[in-house]
C-alpha positions in Angstrom: 32.1 -22.1 -24.8 28.3 -21.8 -24.1 26.3 -21.3 -27.5 22.7 -20.2 -27.8 21.8 -24.0 -28.6 23.4 -25.2 -25.4 21.8 -22.9 -23.4 18.5 -23.7 -24.7 19.2 -27.1 -24.1 20.2 -26.5 -20.6 17.0 -24.6 -20.1 14.8 -27.6 -21.5 16.7 -29.9 -19.5 15.9 -28.0 -16.5 12.7 -27.4 -17.2 12.0 -31.4 -17.7 13.8 -31.9 -14.3 11.3 -29.0 -12.7 8.2 -30.8 -13.9 9.4 -34.2 -13.4 10.9 -33.4 -10.0 7.3 -33.0 -8.5 6.6 -36.7 -7.9 10.0 -37.0 -6.6 9.7 -34.2 -4.0 6.2 -35.7 -2.9 8.3 -39.3 -2.3 11.0 -37.6 -0.3 8.6 -35.4 1.8 6.6 -38.9 2.8 9.5 -41.0 3.2 11.2 -38.4 5.4 8.3 -36.9 7.3 8.6 -39.4 10.4 12.3 -39.0 11.1 13.7 -37.0 13.7 14.5 -33.3 12.9 18.3 -34.0 13.1 18.0 -36.8 10.5 15.5 -35.5 7.8 18.0 -33.0 6.1 20.6 -35.8 6.1 18.2 -38.3 4.7 16.8 -35.8 2.1 20.2 -34.9 0.4 21.7 -38.3 0.8 18.6 -39.9 -0.8 18.3 -37.1 -3.5 22.2 -37.2 -4.2 21.8 -41.0 -5.0 18.6 -41.0 -6.8 19.8 -38.3 -9.3 23.1 -40.1 -9.8 21.1 -43.1 -10.6 19.0 -41.1 -12.6 22.1 -40.3 -14.7 22.8 -43.8 -15.0 19.4 -44.6 -16.2 19.4 -41.8 -19.1 22.7 -43.1 -20.2 21.1 -46.7 -20.8 17.5 -45.5 -21.3 16.9 -47.0 -24.8 17.9 -50.3 -23.4 16.1 -50.1 -20.5 12.9 -49.4 -22.0 13.3 -52.2 -24.5 13.1 -54.7 -21.5 9.6 -56.6 -22.0 7.3 -55.5 -19.2 9.4 -53.5 -17.2 6.9 -50.4 -17.1 4.2 -53.1 -15.8 6.5 -54.5 -12.9 7.6 -50.7 -12.1 3.8 -49.6 -12.1 3.0 -52.5 -9.5 5.8 -51.8 -7.6 5.2 -47.9 -7.1 1.7 -48.4 -6.5 2.6 -50.9 -3.3 5.2 -48.0 -2.2 2.4 -45.5 -2.6 0.2 -47.8 -0.3 3.3 -48.4 2.4 3.7 -44.8 2.3 -0.1 -44.3 3.5 0.0 -47.2 6.2 3.1 -46.4 7.7 2.5 -42.8 8.2 2.4 -41.8 11.8 1.0 -38.6 12.7 1.8 -38.1 16.3 4.6 -40.5 16.9 8.4 -39.7 15.5 10.2 -42.7 14.3 13.7 -42.9 15.8 15.5 -45.9 14.5 18.4 -46.0 12.3 16.3 -48.5 10.1 14.0 -45.9 9.4 16.5 -43.3 8.3 18.3 -46.0 5.8 14.3 -47.0 5.1 13.6 -43.6 4.0 16.8 -43.4 1.8 15.8 -46.8 0.0 12.2 -45.7 -0.6 13.2 -42.6 -2.1 16.0 -44.3 -4.5 13.5 -47.0 -5.4 10.7 -44.5 -5.9 12.9 -42.4 -7.9 14.2 -45.2 -10.3 10.7 -46.6 -11.0 9.2 -43.0 -11.7 12.4 -42.3 -13.9 11.8 -45.1 -16.3 9.3 -43.4 -18.4 11.1 -39.8 -17.8 14.6 -40.4 -18.9 13.9 -40.3 -22.6 12.4 -36.9 -22.7 16.1 -35.7 -20.8 18.1 -37.8 -23.1 16.0 -36.3 -26.1 16.4 -32.8 -25.1 20.3 -33.3 -24.7 20.6 -34.8 -28.1 22.9 -37.3 -26.6 25.1 -35.0 -24.6 26.0 -36.5 -21.4 27.4 -33.4 -19.6 24.4 -31.5 -20.8 22.2 -34.0 -18.7 24.6 -34.2 -15.5 24.7 -30.4 -15.6 21.0 -29.8 -15.7 20.2 -32.7 -13.1 22.9 -31.4 -10.6 21.0 -27.7 -11.1 17.6 -29.5 -10.1 18.9 -30.9 -7.1 17.9 -27.8 -5.1 14.9 -27.3 -6.5 13.7 -31.0 -5.7 15.5 -30.5 -2.1 13.4 -27.3 -1.6 10.3 -28.4 -2.8 10.2 -31.6 -0.7 10.9 -29.4 2.4 8.0 -27.4 1.6 5.9 -30.6 1.3 7.1 -32.2 4.4 6.5 -28.6 6.3 3.1 -28.8 5.2 2.5 -32.5 5.9 3.5 -31.4 9.6 0.7 -29.2 9.6 -1.8 -30.7 7.6 -1.6 -34.7 7.6 -4.4 -35.1 5.3 -2.1 -34.2 2.8 -0.5 -37.4 3.0 -3.2 -38.8 1.4 -3.2 -36.5 -1.7 0.7 -37.1 -2.1 0.1 -40.9 -2.2 -2.9 -40.1 -4.5 -0.4 -38.5 -6.9 1.9 -41.4 -6.8 -0.8 -43.8 -7.5 -2.2 -42.0 -10.5 1.6 -41.9 -11.6 1.7 -45.4 -11.3 -1.4 -46.0 -13.2 -0.2 -43.9 -16.0 2.7 -46.0 -16.0 0.5 -48.9 -16.3 -1.5 -47.5 -19.2 1.6 -46.5 -21.2 3.3 -49.8 -21.0 3.9 -51.0 -24.6 2.4 -54.6 -24.1 -0.9 -53.0 -22.9 -1.5 -50.4 -25.5 -3.5 -52.6 -27.8 -5.8 -53.3 -24.7 -6.0 -49.6 -23.7 -6.5 -48.5 -27.2 -9.4 -51.1 -27.8 -10.9 -50.1 -24.6 -9.9 -46.4 -23.8 -12.2 -46.1 -20.9 -10.0 -48.3 -19.2 -7.6 -45.8 -18.8 -9.6 -43.8 -16.4 -10.8 -46.9 -14.8 -7.3 -48.0 -14.0 -6.4 -44.5 -12.4 -9.4 -44.7 -10.3 -8.9 -48.2 -9.0 -5.2 -47.3 -8.4 -6.6 -44.1 -6.1 -9.1 -46.0 -4.6 -6.5 -49.0 -3.5 -4.1 -46.4 -2.1 -6.1 -43.8 -0.4 -9.0 -45.9 0.7 -7.5 -49.3 1.1 -4.5 -47.6 2.8 -6.7 -45.6 5.2 -8.6 -48.9 6.1 -5.7 -50.8 6.5 -3.9 -48.0 8.8 -7.0 -48.1 10.9 -7.1 -51.7 11.6 -3.6 -51.4 12.7 -4.1 -48.7 14.9 -7.0 -50.7 16.5 -4.9 -53.3 17.2 -2.0 -51.6 18.6 -4.6 -49.9 20.8 -6.3 -53.2 21.9 -2.7 -54.2 22.9 
């Protein structure tokens, strides 16, 4: 029987999932935008389902995972790499047809979700007060929200390719926040608070400006050949 307390917890979990699902929707949209239309929906559904399943597993072992040394630092740098790669691999005029791209998109979705989930799963675990069925229920309710959001973003990317850089910038900012929140670096950023903003700016420049430059060079090389 659903009590008021249980309903409140479910609403909290759904709210957390909606807020945290913004980054997930961006990753899904960027990873799937180059797939042919016939594969897009399948990749979105499959990638989201696998990612949510892994998010549930992460929530169960969240406390133990976050005790691993340097985990957020490694995850932050890997997410930075994913953001950078999404920019340099984006194609505005060409649709990638290969099977590898389909599974590559799913792999990108799952890996990015795992990384971004490292510092978020405790919020869900806390809201559920250790009640796993509530976590599962809340996450599954959030699936259509994330899928719908990613489709909207992907539709916008098709019409406004410049949004690719904004999406990648969001992921780069998330990566920087992960790095600055790592326990191993708390003393450093507490001593030099201005370095938090500097880190965010550097990560944004690496992904947006660096990605644009590398993509331009790649385009020139392909044009010459």
